[in-house]
N, C-alpha and C positions, 0 to 999 in steps of 0.2 A: 504494500500500500504506500502511496506517495502523498505528501501534502502539497500545497500550492507552490511551494518553492522547489519542488522536485526532489526533496530529501526523502529517503526511505524511512518509513515508520513501521514499528512492530504491529502485527495484526492484533486486533482487539481480542481479548481472551474470550473463549467460548462460555457463554452464560447459560447454564443448564436451568431449564424450567420444567419441572417434573409433575406429571399427573398420574395418579394411581387409578386403575380401572378395575373395579370389583365385578366379577363375572356373575352371569345368570345360570339357571339350570340348563341342562342340555349336554354338558360335557362330562357328566359324572360317570365314573367307571371304577370297578374294584381295583384296588392298589393305588388309588388316588392320594392317599396319605403317606405312602411308603417313604418318599424322599424327605418329607418333613420329619418323620421319625428318625431317619438316618442323620438328620441335622440337629437332632435333640429337641424337636418341638412336636409333641404329639397333640393333635387338635382335640383329642378326647378329653384332655385335662381341662380345657376350657369348657367343653360340653358339660362336664360334671358340675359346673356352676349352676345350671338350671335344669338338668336332667337327673332322674333317678339313676343310681349306679347301674342297675340292670338295663335301663334304656340306653345309657351311654355305651355300655359294653356291646349291646346289639348293634348300635350305630357303628362302632369301631369294627366289629366283625364283618358287617356288610360292606363297609368301605374297603376293608383289607382283602376279604376273601370272596365277596359276593354272597348270594347270587345277584347277578346284575339286574334282573327284572325287578327284584325287591328294591334295589337302589333307585330305580326310576319312579317309585311311589313318592308322592309329595312329602309325606311325613318322614321320609328318609333323605330324599334329595336336598330339600331346603336346609335342614340343620347341617347336613354333611358339607355342603358347599360353604355355608356361612362360617362353620367352624374352621374349615381349611383356609378360607380367605383371611379370617382374623388371625390365625396362627402364623400365616405368612406375613401379615402386616407387622405382627409383633417381632418376628424373626428379622425382618428388614430393619425395623427400628433398633433392634439390638446391635445390628451391624452399621448403625449410623446412617441409614438410608431413609430419608423422609420426603414426602411429596410437598409440593406447593398447593396442589389441589387434589381432591378426590371426587370420583364420579362412579355411580353404581349403574350397572346395566341390568335392568329388571330386578330380579332377586338381589343383585349386588347393591341395590339402593340402601338396603338395611345395614350392610357392612360399612358403606360410605357414611351413613348417619352416625354409626358408632365411632368411626375414625374421626369424624368432625366434632365429637363430643355431645351430639344431640341426645343420645341415649347411651347407656352402658352396654357392654357386650351382653351381659346377662339379660337386660331388658329386651335387647334385640332378638336374642335367641328365644326368650319366653314368648315374644310376639309371633315369631316365625313358627314355633311349635303349635301355637294356638291356631294360626291361619292355616297351617299345613293340615291339621286335623279337620278343620272346616272344609278345606279344599277336597280332601280325600273322601269325606262323606257326601259332599254336594256333587262331585264329579267323579264317579267311579271309573277306574281305568278302562280304556278301550273305546269310550264313546267320543272323546275329544282328543285332538292332537294338533301339533303345529307342523308347518312345512315352510321351508325357505324357498323363495322363487327368485332366480337370478336372470339377468339379461332381459327383463320384462319392462314394458311401459307401465308405470304406476297407475295411470288412468285406466288402462285396459284391465289391470289386476283388480282395481276397485270396482269396475263394471261387472267383472266375473263374480266377485264376492256378493255384490248386490243382487245379481241374478240368482245365485244359489240361495240366498236368503229369501228372496221372493218366492222361491219354489219350496219353502219350508225347511231348508237345510242351512241354518245360519252360519255364515263365514265372514270374518272380519280381518282387516289388516291390523296386526298387533305390533308391528315393528317396521318403521321406515329406516332400513339399515344402510342404504346407499342410493346413489342416483338411479340404479335399475336393480336394486336388491331389496326385497321386502320379505316379511314373514307373515303368513296368513294362518288363521286359527279358527277352528270350528269342529263340527261333527265330521267324521270320516267321509260319509257319503257326500256331504257338502264340499269338502276339500277336493274330492275326486271330480265332482261336477264342475267346480270352479277351474280346476287344473285342465280339464278337457277343453274348456272355452279358451283359457289362456294359451295353451299349446297350439290350438287351431289358429288363433289370431296372430301368432308369431311364427307360423310355419315358413314364411318367406323372408324372415329377418336374417341379417348377416350373421349374427351370433345366435347360436342355438339357446333357446330358453331352457333353463335347468331347474329341476326340483330335487329337494333333499328333505326327507322327513326327519323331524327332531323328536327325541324321546322325552317330550313334556306332555303330560296328559291332562292338564287343566287349562281352561280357556283364559289364561291371564291376559291382561291388557286389551280386553274386549268388553262390550256392554253385557256379555253373558254373566259377568261376575258383579254387576252393579248392585244387586240386592244384597249379596254377601258383603260387599264393600261397606255398605251402610251399617251393617251390624258390627263390623270390625273397627270402624273409625273411633268410636268412643273409647275403646280399649287402647288404641294407639295414642289418643290424646293424653292418657295418663303416663304412658311410657316415654313419649317424646317430650322431655321436660326442660331441655337446656337450649339456649341459643347456640348456633354453630360457632366453633372456635374461630375467631377472626384472624388468627395466625395461619389458618388453613382454609383455603377456598373450598366451598361445597358447591358442586354443579349437579343439577337435577335434569334427568332426561324427560321429565314430565313436560317441561316447558323449554328445555334446552337453554338454561340460563343459571346464573349464580343464585344461591339461596343464602340470605344473610341474616334472617331472624327466625325465631321460633314460629311465629304466625305463618310465615311463608312455608316453612317446613310442613306444618299441619295442613295447610290448604293443598299443597302438592300431594301429600300422602293421602288426603281424602280422595284424590282423583287417580292415585298411582295404579291401583289394581285394574281399573277399567279403561285407562287411557293408553293409547299406543305409545311405544317407546320411540322418542324422536332422536334416534342415534345419529343420523346423518347431520341434523342441525347441531347436535351437541359437538360432533367432531369439528364442524366448521367454526363453532364458537371457540373451541380450544386452540385451533390453528390461528384464528384471528387474534387471540389473546397472547400469542407468542409461546405457547407450550411446545417444547421440542423433544421431550423425552417422555415416553409412555411405558408404564409397567402394568402388565396384566396379572391380576391375582385371582387364581382359581385353578380348577382341575384340567383345563384345556387352554388352547390359545388360538388366535386368529384375528381377534379384534385389533391388536396392535398392527398387524399386517395391513388391515384396511385403513387404519389411520395414516400409516407411513405412505401408502399408495395415494391416499387423498392429498397428503402434503406434497407429494411429487407433482401432482396436477397443478399445484400453485407455485411450483419451484421453491418449496420450503424444505430445508433439510431437517429431518427428524430421525430419531432412533427409537426402536421398540424392544422391549424385553418381556419374557414371560417367566412364570414361576411354577409351571405345571409339572416339572420334573427336575431331577438333580442337574442335568446338563444346562437347562435354561436358567436355573438359579445360580449356578457357577458363572455362567456368562454375564449375568446381571451384576454379580459381585465384582467381576473383572472390569466391566464397563464403568462401574462407579469407583474403581480403584480400591476395593475392599477385599482383595484376595487374602 
């Protein structure tokens, strides 16, 4: 770099601005806690704060050994991912790695709230256990599920969902994931009906439209949970009791914006279960705000790849890390100079 006199100047030091992304359900698998145990952080120790010993032992066994179909049930999936995300957050803090902002993707919203000090870990897990049981009873496995749709025109996806709903098989967009990437949710027959229309309408497009079913069997982020949401909110009001930590930015995917006070948190969480996840808009916000380092906390990874690719489209340099296995965790420590 040169100044106006033509003299060479040292390049400005790289200013890291880090966002932690707490993951949703969908990537759960047996063995998902193994690398954390190797690193001396067993998520079940946190789970014991609000679970009975027998319940915690069952959760640990299913996460470690399976069976995987049991792990896909809401009353297992939700606490498993929440406990893993929080254990990872603690482990990173112990290694001196802290974020400038936190954001939760669907289920991850609760871990983000705990990280921002809005609720304690115990309160967050208590609420998740309560909602998971309600989910399991209200939406027995097999009737509802989610599907990601890629390379599709969002307007055509929306039309297909409306058509399936008009035919008595409700389907909704539950996640605006990217420019041509969405997640739809509803009854199996409705999903198949909507997909048939989507695939026909994209038969001549340059990029083949793609579908991938997701092992989440409750209709989160759709109007189908509106009645249940009303019953849960008074309980959440009691547990979410603190203003967000002003030293740590809290970003919500409900409105793709910062949340700075408790009333905002409560208003957003009142809509959280039945509102679509505005992930694309949230990514745009983070890039506009100068975040350039993204860390994914959970049992899988993929979101950081999407963020990095979105940044490339704007000629923004970013780096992404995941913590889903030992290799990813070690790469993260190396990237932060914490080997």
